[in-house]
C-alpha positions in Angstrom: -14.4 -11.7 7.7 -11.4 -9.7 6.6 -10.9 -6.0 5.9 -9.5 -4.6 2.6 -8.0 -1.3 1.9 -6.5 0.7 -1.0 -3.3 2.5 -0.2 -2.3 5.5 -2.4 1.4 6.1 -2.3 3.6 9.0 -3.3 7.2 8.3 -3.9 10.5 10.2 -4.5 11.1 11.1 -8.1 12.0 8.0 -10.1 11.3 5.5 -7.3 7.8 4.3 -8.3 9.1 1.1 -10.0 11.3 0.0 -7.1 8.6 0.8 -4.6 6.0 -1.2 -6.5 8.3 -4.2 -6.7 9.2 -4.0 -3.0 5.6 -3.7 -1.7 4.3 -6.4 -4.0 6.3 -8.9 -2.0 4.8 -7.9 1.4 2.4 -10.4 2.9 -1.1 -9.1 2.8 -0.6 -7.0 -0.3 -2.9 -8.4 -3.0 -2.0 -6.0 -5.8 0.5 -3.1 -6.4 0.7 -1.1 -9.5 2.6 2.1 -10.6 0.2 4.8 -11.9 0.3 8.4 -13.1 -1.3 11.3 -11.5 -1.1 12.7 -7.9 0.0 9.3 -6.6 2.7 7.1 -8.0 1.7 3.7 -6.7 -1.7 2.2 -5.8 -1.9 -1.0 -3.8 -4.6 -3.1 -2.3 -4.1 -5.0 1.0 -6.1 -7.5 3.0 -6.0 -8.4 6.7 -8.2 -9.9 9.4 -8.9 -6.6 11.0 -7.8 -2.9 11.1 -5.3 -3.5 13.8 -3.6 -6.3 11.8 -3.7 -4.2 8.7 -1.8 -1.4 10.4 0.6 -3.6 12.3 1.5 -6.2 9.8 1.0 -4.6 6.4 1.1 -0.8 6.6 4.1 -0.6 9.0 6.1 -2.7 6.5 4.9 -0.6 3.5 5.8 2.7 5.1 9.3 1.3 5.8 10.0 0.8 2.1 12.7 3.3 0.9 11.5 5.9 -1.5 8.0 6.4 -0.1 7.2 9.9 0.9 3.5 9.7 1.8 0.6 7.2 2.0 -3.1 7.5 2.2 -5.1 4.5 3.4 -8.7 4.0 2.1 -10.5 1.1 3.8 -13.1 -0.6 1.5 -16.6 0.0 2.7 -18.9 -3.0 2.9 -22.3 -1.9 2.0 
């Protein structure tokens, strides 16, 4: 079983497009889209477990230039 999460991303002004393109190429990212509102980009990621999600996906996402803040929202399996 894998874990999925939505990551809400705030970027520097004018960087949403370049951030979206950069994170779309990261392994484990299943979708990345620029949006309007309090966040600039919303992405969805998938990994085998929370540790892998943080280590292999989120660390790479947070290293993308232009990102100022992220909020990770794991998907609840009900």
